[in-house]
N, C-alpha and C positions, 0 to 999 in steps of 0.2 A: 387330500387331491379332489376336487370334482371336475367332470368333465360337461364342457355344454356345446351341443350342435348348433351353431348358430348361421349354419348353409341358407335354411328356407329363409334369413331374412334379405340375402343376399348382398346388395352392396351398402345396406343400411345397418348395419351390424353393434357400430364404433358405439352409441349410446346405451345400449341394451349391455354389451359385453362392461362398460364402467358400473351402470347400474348394477349387474350381476359381481362386480368385484368390492363395490361399496356395501351390498347389503346383504352379500350371500356367502362371501369368503372371510375368514376370521384372520387378523393380523397374522401375518408368517405363514399364511397358509398359500398354498399352490392351486390355479385354476387352468384347464387346458381348455382354450378354445379351438373348434372348428369351424371353418370358414371358405367359401371358393374364391380362388385366385382369382378368378376375371383377367382384367388386364396387366396383373399383378402390381399396381399402385396398392392396393390394399395392404400390404405386406409392408412397405416401407411407413405407411399411414398410422397402421395399427400399430409398429414399432411407437412412432413418435406420440399418439395418443396414449397409450400406455406412462410412457416416460414423461408425458406432462401431468398426465393424472395424480403420478408421485407413487406409483407401481416398477417393481424391476420385470424385464423382461428374461425370459430363464432361458429359452430356447424358440426356435423358431424355423418350421420344416415342410418339406413338401408331403402330405400324407399321402397322394393318388395324384391322377393326370388333374384333376380339377380341383382338389382342396388342400388347404392349407392349417396348419395346427402353430399353433404358440403358448408356450407354459409362461404363465406370469404368476409373480410371486407379491403378496401382496404388504411388502416392505419398501423403505424410500431406495429409489434409485441411487447408484453412485454417481457424484456431479459428473458433466461431461468434461473432458479436458478443453480448456479454451487456448487456442493457438495465437503464439506473439507474433506479430507480424514486425520485420526490422525495416526502420525509416530508412531511405537511402536516399542520399542528393543525388539532383540530375544535373547534368553540366550541360547547359545550351551552347554548340560548338558557335553561334553568333556572337556568344559574349567573348570570345577568347579574342576576337581580333583589337 
């Protein structure tokens, strides 16, 4: 397990995080990334970026008042479940006359 402080990169840490996962983390190994919370959009975006890159987000938590920590494992994530939508027929009241 390796720990990386990405706080100096502010909002632009995603590409560096993926580069480290690709080049510095062995298959099956975990990485801990520390970044600034900002407006909280980085939290969801980091989870999306990790999933889309083919890694597994193991944990995500607030480290202190301004920092966030995620733990990422270099293994393929489980597929996201797909919700099925039932088709319903709509009845138009005007058609009943």
